[in-house]
GUTI-280433 format. One record per residue: z, y, x of N, C-alpha, C in turn. Coordinates in steps of 0.05 Angstrom, whole numbers. Layout:
# GUTI-280433
<n.zz=Z | n.yy=Y | n.xx=X | ca.zz=Z | ca.yy=Y | ca.xx=X | c.zz=Z | c.yy=Y | c.xx=X>
...
END
This chain:
# GUTI-280433
<n.zz=0 | n.yy=-24 | n.xx=17 | ca.zz=0 | ca.yy=0 | ca.xx=0 | c.zz=0 | c.yy=25 | c.xx=18>
<n.zz=-20 | n.yy=43 | n.xx=15 | ca.zz=-21 | ca.yy=66 | ca.xx=32 | c.zz=2 | c.yy=86 | c.xx=25>
<n.zz=10 | n.yy=101 | n.xx=46 | ca.zz=31 | ca.yy=120 | ca.xx=43 | c.zz=23 | c.yy=143 | c.xx=24>
<n.zz=42 | n.yy=152 | n.xx=8 | ca.zz=37 | ca.yy=174 | ca.xx=-10 | c.zz=36 | c.yy=201 | c.xx=5>
<n.zz=16 | n.yy=218 | n.xx=1 | ca.zz=15 | ca.yy=243 | ca.xx=15 | c.zz=38 | c.yy=261 | c.xx=6>
<n.zz=49 | n.yy=276 | n.xx=24 | ca.zz=71 | ca.yy=295 | ca.xx=19 | c.zz=68 | c.yy=320 | c.xx=36>
<n.zz=81 | n.yy=341 | n.xx=27 | ca.zz=81 | ca.yy=366 | ca.xx=42 | c.zz=109 | c.yy=370 | c.xx=54>
<n.zz=111 | n.yy=386 | n.xx=75 | ca.zz=136 | ca.yy=393 | ca.xx=87 | c.zz=139 | c.yy=424 | c.xx=87>
<n.zz=163 | n.yy=433 | n.xx=89 | ca.zz=168 | ca.yy=462 | ca.xx=90 | c.zz=193 | c.yy=467 | c.xx=107>
<n.zz=190 | n.yy=486 | n.xx=126 | ca.zz=211 | ca.yy=494 | ca.xx=144 | c.zz=212 | c.yy=525 | c.xx=144>
<n.zz=236 | n.yy=535 | n.xx=140 | ca.zz=240 | ca.yy=564 | ca.xx=142 | c.zz=252 | c.yy=570 | c.xx=170>
<n.zz=239 | n.yy=588 | n.xx=185 | ca.zz=249 | ca.yy=596 | ca.xx=211 | c.zz=275 | c.yy=611 | c.xx=210>
<n.zz=283 | n.yy=619 | n.xx=186 | ca.zz=309 | ca.yy=633 | ca.xx=182 | c.zz=332 | c.yy=614 | c.xx=189>
<n.zz=327 | n.yy=588 | n.xx=189 | ca.zz=348 | ca.yy=568 | ca.xx=195 | c.zz=342 | c.yy=552 | c.xx=220>
<n.zz=324 | n.yy=562 | n.xx=237 | ca.zz=316 | ca.yy=549 | ca.xx=262 | c.zz=321 | c.yy=568 | c.xx=285>
<n.zz=333 | n.yy=558 | n.xx=306 | ca.zz=340 | ca.yy=576 | ca.xx=329 | c.zz=317 | c.yy=581 | c.xx=348>
<n.zz=300 | n.yy=561 | n.xx=353 | ca.zz=279 | ca.yy=565 | ca.xx=373 | c.zz=256 | c.yy=544 | c.xx=369>
<n.zz=236 | n.yy=546 | n.xx=385 | ca.zz=213 | ca.yy=528 | ca.xx=382 | c.zz=220 | c.yy=499 | c.xx=388>
<n.zz=239 | n.yy=494 | n.xx=406 | ca.zz=248 | ca.yy=467 | ca.xx=411 | c.zz=261 | c.yy=454 | c.xx=387>
<n.zz=277 | n.yy=470 | n.xx=373 | ca.zz=290 | ca.yy=460 | ca.xx=349 | c.zz=269 | c.yy=456 | c.xx=327>
<n.zz=249 | n.yy=474 | n.xx=325 | ca.zz=228 | ca.yy=471 | ca.xx=306 | c.zz=213 | c.yy=445 | c.xx=310>
<n.zz=206 | n.yy=438 | n.xx=335 | ca.zz=192 | ca.yy=413 | ca.xx=340 | c.zz=210 | c.yy=389 | c.xx=333>
<n.zz=236 | n.yy=391 | n.xx=338 | ca.zz=254 | ca.yy=369 | ca.xx=331 | c.zz=255 | c.yy=365 | c.xx=300>
<n.zz=255 | n.yy=388 | n.xx=286 | ca.zz=256 | ca.yy=386 | ca.xx=257 | c.zz=230 | c.yy=375 | c.xx=246>
<n.zz=208 | n.yy=382 | n.xx=258 | ca.zz=182 | ca.yy=371 | ca.xx=249 | c.zz=182 | c.yy=340 | c.xx=253>
<n.zz=193 | n.yy=331 | n.xx=276 | ca.zz=194 | ca.yy=302 | ca.xx=281 | c.zz=213 | c.yy=289 | c.xx=260>
<n.zz=235 | n.yy=302 | n.xx=254 | ca.zz=254 | ca.yy=292 | ca.xx=235 | c.zz=241 | c.yy=289 | c.xx=207>
<n.zz=226 | n.yy=310 | n.xx=199 | ca.zz=213 | ca.yy=308 | ca.xx=173 | c.zz=193 | c.yy=286 | c.xx=172>
<n.zz=177 | n.yy=283 | n.xx=194 | ca.zz=157 | ca.yy=262 | ca.xx=195 | c.zz=170 | c.yy=234 | c.xx=194>
<n.zz=191 | n.yy=230 | n.xx=209 | ca.zz=205 | ca.yy=204 | ca.xx=209 | c.zz=217 | c.yy=198 | c.xx=181>
<n.zz=230 | n.yy=218 | n.xx=169 | ca.zz=241 | ca.yy=215 | ca.xx=143 | c.zz=220 | c.yy=208 | c.xx=122>
<n.zz=197 | n.yy=222 | n.xx=123 | ca.zz=175 | ca.yy=217 | ca.xx=105 | c.zz=165 | c.yy=188 | c.xx=108>
<n.zz=161 | n.yy=180 | n.xx=133 | ca.zz=152 | ca.yy=153 | ca.xx=138 | c.zz=171 | c.yy=132 | c.xx=128>
<n.zz=197 | n.yy=136 | n.xx=132 | ca.zz=217 | ca.yy=117 | ca.xx=122 | c.zz=217 | c.yy=115 | c.xx=91>
<n.zz=207 | n.yy=135 | n.xx=78 | ca.zz=206 | ca.yy=135 | ca.xx=49 | c.zz=178 | c.yy=130 | c.xx=37>
<n.zz=161 | n.yy=120 | n.xx=54 | ca.zz=134 | ca.yy=113 | ca.xx=45 | c.zz=116 | c.yy=136 | c.xx=40>
<n.zz=122 | n.yy=159 | n.xx=54 | ca.zz=106 | ca.yy=183 | ca.xx=51 | c.zz=91 | c.yy=189 | c.xx=77>
<n.zz=70 | n.yy=204 | n.xx=75 | ca.zz=55 | ca.yy=214 | ca.xx=98 | c.zz=52 | c.yy=244 | c.xx=96>
<n.zz=65 | n.yy=258 | n.xx=114 | ca.zz=63 | ca.yy=288 | ca.xx=114 | c.zz=35 | c.yy=296 | c.xx=120>
<n.zz=22 | n.yy=309 | n.xx=102 | ca.zz=-6 | ca.yy=319 | ca.xx=106 | c.zz=-5 | c.yy=347 | c.xx=119>
<n.zz=16 | n.yy=362 | n.xx=113 | ca.zz=19 | ca.yy=389 | ca.xx=125 | c.zz=48 | c.yy=397 | c.xx=123>
<n.zz=57 | n.yy=411 | n.xx=144 | ca.zz=83 | ca.yy=423 | ca.xx=144 | c.zz=80 | c.yy=453 | c.xx=146>
<n.zz=89 | n.yy=467 | n.xx=125 | ca.zz=88 | ca.yy=496 | ca.xx=124 | c.zz=112 | c.yy=507 | c.xx=138>
<n.zz=108 | n.yy=527 | n.xx=156 | ca.zz=130 | ca.yy=540 | ca.xx=170 | c.zz=131 | c.yy=569 | c.xx=163>
<n.zz=153 | n.yy=577 | n.xx=150 | ca.zz=156 | ca.yy=605 | ca.xx=141 | c.zz=170 | c.yy=621 | c.xx=162>
<n.zz=155 | n.yy=641 | n.xx=172 | ca.zz=166 | ca.yy=660 | ca.xx=191 | c.zz=182 | c.yy=682 | c.xx=177>
<n.zz=200 | n.yy=696 | n.xx=191 | ca.zz=214 | ca.yy=718 | ca.xx=178 | c.zz=194 | c.yy=739 | c.xx=168>
<n.zz=201 | n.yy=752 | n.xx=146 | ca.zz=183 | ca.yy=772 | ca.xx=134 | c.zz=173 | c.yy=763 | c.xx=107>
<n.zz=151 | n.yy=774 | n.xx=98 | ca.zz=140 | ca.yy=766 | ca.xx=72 | c.zz=134 | c.yy=736 | c.xx=71>
<n.zz=138 | n.yy=723 | n.xx=48 | ca.zz=136 | ca.yy=694 | ca.xx=46 | c.zz=107 | c.yy=683 | c.xx=44>
<n.zz=91 | n.yy=686 | n.xx=65 | ca.zz=64 | ca.yy=677 | ca.xx=65 | c.zz=62 | c.yy=646 | c.xx=64>
<n.zz=76 | n.yy=632 | n.xx=81 | ca.zz=74 | ca.yy=603 | ca.xx=82 | c.zz=86 | c.yy=591 | c.xx=56>
<n.zz=107 | n.yy=604 | n.xx=45 | ca.zz=119 | ca.yy=594 | ca.xx=21 | c.zz=99 | c.yy=596 | c.xx=-2>
<n.zz=84 | n.yy=618 | n.xx=-3 | ca.zz=64 | ca.yy=621 | ca.xx=-25 | c.zz=41 | c.yy=602 | c.xx=-21>
<n.zz=33 | n.yy=597 | n.xx=4 | ca.zz=12 | ca.yy=577 | ca.xx=9 | c.zz=22 | c.yy=549 | c.xx=1>
<n.zz=47 | n.yy=543 | n.xx=6 | ca.zz=59 | ca.yy=518 | ca.xx=-2 | c.zz=58 | c.yy=515 | c.xx=-33>
<n.zz=66 | n.yy=535 | n.xx=-47 | ca.zz=65 | ca.yy=534 | ca.xx=-76 | c.zz=36 | c.yy=530 | c.xx=-86>
<n.zz=17 | n.yy=543 | n.xx=-74 | ca.zz=-11 | ca.yy=539 | ca.xx=-82 | c.zz=-19 | c.yy=510 | c.xx=-78>
<n.zz=-11 | n.yy=498 | n.xx=-56 | ca.zz=-18 | ca.yy=470 | ca.xx=-50 | c.zz=-5 | c.yy=452 | c.xx=-71>
<n.zz=20 | n.yy=458 | n.xx=-78 | ca.zz=34 | ca.yy=441 | ca.xx=-98 | c.zz=21 | c.yy=444 | c.xx=-125>
<n.zz=12 | n.yy=468 | n.xx=-132 | ca.zz=-2 | ca.yy=473 | ca.xx=-158 | c.zz=-28 | c.yy=457 | c.xx=-159>
<n.zz=-41 | n.yy=454 | n.xx=-137 | ca.zz=-67 | ca.yy=440 | ca.xx=-136 | c.zz=-63 | c.yy=410 | c.xx=-137>
<n.zz=-39 | n.yy=400 | n.xx=-132 | ca.zz=-34 | ca.yy=371 | ca.xx=-132 | c.zz=-19 | c.yy=363 | c.xx=-157>
<n.zz=-18 | n.yy=337 | n.xx=-161 | ca.zz=-4 | ca.yy=326 | ca.xx=-184 | c.zz=20 | c.yy=310 | c.xx=-173>
<n.zz=44 | n.yy=321 | n.xx=-175 | ca.zz=67 | ca.yy=306 | ca.xx=-167 | c.zz=71 | c.yy=301 | c.xx=-138>
<n.zz=58 | n.yy=317 | n.xx=-121 | ca.zz=61 | ca.yy=313 | ca.xx=-92 | c.zz=89 | c.yy=319 | c.xx=-83>
<n.zz=103 | n.yy=301 | n.xx=-69 | ca.zz=130 | ca.yy=306 | ca.xx=-60 | c.zz=131 | c.yy=328 | c.xx=-39>
<n.zz=155 | n.yy=340 | n.xx=-36 | ca.zz=160 | ca.yy=361 | ca.xx=-16 | c.zz=184 | c.yy=352 | c.xx=0>
<n.zz=182 | n.yy=352 | n.xx=27 | ca.zz=204 | ca.yy=345 | ca.xx=44 | c.zz=213 | c.yy=370 | c.xx=59>
<n.zz=239 | n.yy=375 | n.xx=57 | ca.zz=251 | ca.yy=398 | ca.xx=71 | c.zz=275 | c.yy=388 | c.xx=88>
<n.zz=281 | n.yy=403 | n.xx=109 | ca.zz=304 | ca.yy=395 | ca.xx=126 | c.zz=331 | c.yy=396 | c.xx=110>
<n.zz=335 | n.yy=418 | n.xx=96 | ca.zz=358 | ca.yy=422 | ca.xx=79 | c.zz=349 | c.yy=439 | c.xx=55>
<n.zz=364 | n.yy=439 | n.xx=34 | ca.zz=357 | ca.yy=454 | ca.xx=10 | c.zz=356 | c.yy=484 | c.xx=17>
<n.zz=371 | n.yy=493 | n.xx=36 | ca.zz=371 | ca.yy=522 | ca.xx=43 | c.zz=343 | c.yy=532 | c.xx=51>
<n.zz=326 | n.yy=515 | n.xx=61 | ca.zz=300 | ca.yy=524 | ca.xx=70 | c.zz=283 | c.yy=534 | c.xx=46>
<n.zz=290 | n.yy=527 | n.xx=22 | ca.zz=275 | ca.yy=537 | ca.xx=-1 | c.zz=283 | c.yy=565 | c.xx=-9>
<n.zz=303 | n.yy=577 | n.xx=5 | ca.zz=312 | ca.yy=604 | ca.xx=-2 | c.zz=290 | c.yy=625 | c.xx=0>
<n.zz=269 | n.yy=620 | n.xx=15 | ca.zz=247 | ca.yy=639 | ca.xx=17 | c.zz=233 | c.yy=642 | c.xx=-10>
<n.zz=237 | n.yy=623 | n.xx=-28 | ca.zz=224 | ca.yy=624 | ca.xx=-54 | c.zz=243 | c.yy=633 | c.xx=-76>
<n.zz=269 | n.yy=635 | n.xx=-71 | ca.zz=289 | ca.yy=642 | ca.xx=-91 | c.zz=314 | c.yy=626 | c.xx=-87>
<n.zz=330 | n.yy=622 | n.xx=-108 | ca.zz=354 | ca.yy=606 | ca.xx=-106 | c.zz=346 | c.yy=577 | c.xx=-101>
<n.zz=354 | n.yy=565 | n.xx=-78 | ca.zz=345 | ca.yy=538 | ca.xx=-71 | c.zz=348 | c.yy=517 | c.xx=-92>
<n.zz=371 | n.yy=516 | n.xx=-105 | ca.zz=375 | ca.yy=495 | ca.xx=-126 | c.zz=357 | c.yy=499 | c.xx=-150>
<n.zz=352 | n.yy=525 | n.xx=-157 | ca.zz=335 | ca.yy=530 | ca.xx=-180 | c.zz=306 | c.yy=524 | c.xx=-173>
<n.zz=298 | n.yy=530 | n.xx=-148 | ca.zz=271 | ca.yy=523 | ca.xx=-139 | c.zz=267 | c.yy=493 | c.xx=-140>
<n.zz=287 | n.yy=478 | n.xx=-129 | ca.zz=285 | ca.yy=449 | ca.xx=-129 | c.zz=283 | c.yy=438 | c.xx=-158>
<n.zz=300 | n.yy=448 | n.xx=-175 | ca.zz=299 | ca.yy=439 | ca.xx=-203 | c.zz=272 | c.yy=446 | c.xx=-217>
<n.zz=262 | n.yy=469 | n.xx=-211 | ca.zz=236 | ca.yy=477 | ca.xx=-222 | c.zz=214 | c.yy=459 | c.xx=-212>
<n.zz=214 | n.yy=454 | n.xx=-186 | ca.zz=193 | ca.yy=436 | ca.xx=-175 | c.zz=196 | c.yy=408 | c.xx=-187>
<n.zz=220 | n.yy=398 | n.xx=-190 | ca.zz=224 | ca.yy=372 | ca.xx=-202 | c.zz=214 | c.yy=372 | c.xx=-231>
<n.zz=219 | n.yy=393 | n.xx=-245 | ca.zz=209 | ca.yy=396 | ca.xx=-273 | c.zz=179 | c.yy=395 | c.xx=-274>
<n.zz=166 | n.yy=405 | n.xx=-253 | ca.zz=137 | ca.yy=405 | ca.xx=-251 | c.zz=126 | c.yy=379 | c.xx=-237>
<n.zz=143 | n.yy=359 | n.xx=-235 | ca.zz=137 | ca.yy=332 | ca.xx=-225 | c.zz=134 | c.yy=330 | c.xx=-194>
<n.zz=145 | n.yy=350 | n.xx=-180 | ca.zz=144 | ca.yy=349 | ca.xx=-150 | c.zz=173 | c.yy=343 | c.xx=-141>
<n.zz=177 | n.yy=319 | n.xx=-132 | ca.zz=203 | ca.yy=311 | ca.xx=-121 | c.zz=209 | c.yy=326 | c.xx=-95>
<n.zz=233 | n.yy=337 | n.xx=-93 | ca.zz=241 | ca.yy=350 | ca.xx=-68 | c.zz=260 | c.yy=332 | c.xx=-53>
<n.zz=253 | n.yy=324 | n.xx=-29 | ca.zz=268 | ca.yy=306 | ca.xx=-13 | c.zz=281 | c.yy=321 | c.xx=10>
<n.zz=306 | n.yy=317 | n.xx=15 | ca.zz=321 | ca.yy=330 | ca.xx=36 | c.zz=324 | c.yy=311 | c.xx=59>
<n.zz=313 | n.yy=318 | n.xx=82 | ca.zz=313 | ca.yy=300 | ca.xx=105 | c.zz=339 | c.yy=298 | c.xx=120>
<n.zz=355 | n.yy=319 | n.xx=120 | ca.zz=380 | ca.yy=319 | ca.xx=135 | c.zz=403 | c.yy=308 | c.xx=118>
<n.zz=416 | n.yy=288 | n.xx=129 | ca.zz=439 | ca.yy=276 | ca.xx=115 | c.zz=463 | c.yy=296 | c.xx=117>
<n.zz=477 | n.yy=300 | n.xx=95 | ca.zz=501 | ca.yy=318 | ca.xx=97 | c.zz=522 | c.yy=307 | c.xx=116>
<n.zz=536 | n.yy=325 | n.xx=129 | ca.zz=557 | ca.yy=317 | ca.xx=147 | c.zz=580 | c.yy=303 | c.xx=132>
<n.zz=592 | n.yy=284 | n.xx=144 | ca.zz=615 | ca.yy=271 | ca.xx=132 | c.zz=639 | c.yy=288 | c.xx=135>
<n.zz=656 | n.yy=286 | n.xx=116 | ca.zz=681 | ca.yy=301 | ca.xx=117 | c.zz=700 | c.yy=288 | c.xx=138>
<n.zz=713 | n.yy=304 | n.xx=153 | ca.zz=731 | ca.yy=294 | ca.xx=174 | c.zz=760 | c.yy=296 | c.xx=166>
<n.zz=766 | n.yy=310 | n.xx=145 | ca.zz=794 | ca.yy=312 | ca.xx=136 | c.zz=797 | c.yy=310 | c.xx=106>
END
């Protein structure tokens, strides 16, 4: 069974440098592969006007139910309130998958 195409999104507001960006890209790709997905494109939002975020939304509108992989839910803040954006995308049949596992509580 071929892997399902998916998109990725990273906001540079939550990334320190290009080395970390590359590590996050690898993490998204590995996560997608583990879940039977193939990242066809990873949009990277630079600080300033949300150009990549709008391109991402255009791509999602052109697809039917294409999943979106993000490092954390916070990365969706470029589009609005992250939880509301996730819920809206899910309502529009686009599953939002979070690649980073939450930290375990230590106390």
